[in-house]
Steps between C-alpha positions, in 0.01 A plus 500: 500500500842589343650657812416200719630258241831689481542475875418133489795467260721706738386322817796268534742786458318726746471211745879454487547866586254468787666196645841661480369798697341259747831322551681828572268712719605850612341699782385861507739728307766229457352393168829557320520166311129507411514860380811430296335206320185708440701788351702260286191332358325830432801605295499168318131549417585831333337739743548864396636594838612306812581685821632339818524633857156659524380461859851372586481171309194536278506464122298694240464400135336702226334344190357729235218385278496495119320828543538752781264773375250434774747628755377239747741347753406201712704355787498129585653404836636173644676447835828312521582438870470186711426440868717407803347150524670161500357309203332163561378405150749225415514628141803423289526876438445594865677799645878472524506784754435383852232706670371661178234383256251621244200431724273759340546430128696809407721272294190419294400867475843598373516211250148578365579868448821404329303268275257778415791741433655250257171467312433875495854577377454239222160615377467871606136476390386809690487877472696645793767407749527222758716543812575167668581546870691242704490597864702388803399488865121455485510281808520775763773717344283743306681455172200636313530829690874507440444469124235774506731723708763448231260658251364185336170646388620839380830389346328254266171690469292207626125575480354174632656210689394137539611223737427132556535244778449122504232369730498150656151336533383663176484282185820512298491777239172649620480863608347709779493874569307766689470877457590743780675395817647157443807434725528651847723767645768322704609709796715377787547614859752473780388572857719524807343487844720614785419457865697406811656159512550298813464172681208287389418424864449873567274623218380789718845654476493491121318651201431179314563542127386143427151572627509839329596361160259208528213739564605704196506192274145412601377861480638549148263228379213738578613725213342249257208397727400834649663791313471398136179501301421127458494535119856638497803273501771526766741248648714580805741219583762496772765258376782541752495535884848521652599588856828639626532206743512125438508405867214324684521734799540844340229743396652667195579868473394506138282313255518545120213423265509482121216448256321595183186689397313428175237739370315570177444878527687812602236573761536161670874527483488834685258354756714197571812709556314742724340232713817298547673809639202586723456148633867460582527842667182426699606155611844621601358789699253264677783277623745782568735433212597658169422395144704595197336426169676498162238460226655452156294544184616243252329409167181697429170347391530370141217650300405386148350780289155411352568553127826310500350221711213452256751492214727246680199277564395523135850388397491214749161380362646502147772256619324270746133554427424656834630729768381449858438757770805492730462527878643781708852402601634609840854429386703791363640573153741783424363534146275738698773766470485480121119516499519812715696666219317368198162335419522128447395158619635190675363156414531147642583198284417152629782283632282191549482271801839581651638599840420861589749779444761553772488127587825300478327244271368760253602497134387708205299292252669511158169407333384857571773647278309513166199674660709747694720593204195528273335741743805730498519499121126545446496797743746670266344402169145579605579821688724634220369331182706540186323697225 
């Protein structure tokens, strides 16, 4: 197909962009170099408008079709940020920043959307307007929400929005998607148990926070096993257990817990928050202590709208010949904030037999570039066909 052939021609150039981003990773909102390069290239491509500083360090480019009479406006989003991980790939273009690496493939996402933008600015073979969105701080910073809060959707009149993520373990260039809830809500909690510290040889003179917190950790596992409907998804994980004492012979005055909750529905999210509070209050009261729970709602459930999902899958089939049913993913994705404001869809593109994302040996597979770029371009040309 013409689009795919064009991206095969551009692959070396797009790969060079990707590897440059990989070599210079930037974390959260500190994507200053990356955003600057993105904005510079969008201007070189001849975009009708390029705006920097949306969502702190986000970049927005506007490309108008040969015709705009349809009035349609589609947003295409890629994330730019890296992770605070020490790279262990041994690549000749490995990270030059100690303790930071592109371990999730956002370098590939950014490069593929730039490739699509170059093609779309060259051809403009569509009736409407494309808004290319380059977002910082997907990895826990909520950059998608920051861009939305800066008026992204209303300012550029975006009517639908589409996103993409690479997926290790899936054949290179193949696609997978699912309608409805796709990626989980990613809440976090901090719990402080306070009792009465003392000598470990005299536990009867203390209110033992270690026993208290240990009981709470075990009891919170019953949220999934005894409170949730077995067909609903919920994960409650305590990931940090820290006492106020490091001595062998001291029962600590305080224990602090941290963890995460992953859910696929608003109802289960509410239930998990309610039960964590109730369990911790109950356990603390049983042992004579106090529990203070800080439950923080982070990314919401990412929900693909049915019509746009069907369309995204149709486009994927036109490129790779098939589009698989994707599994539910208990990881989070802040594209959820954009899908709360506009209908749209998020699709997975295969990264092949590589290390998993967030692993120090992970690397984006450059062989996925033609398929990913083609999907972006075909979304535009099929959704807003030129007359």
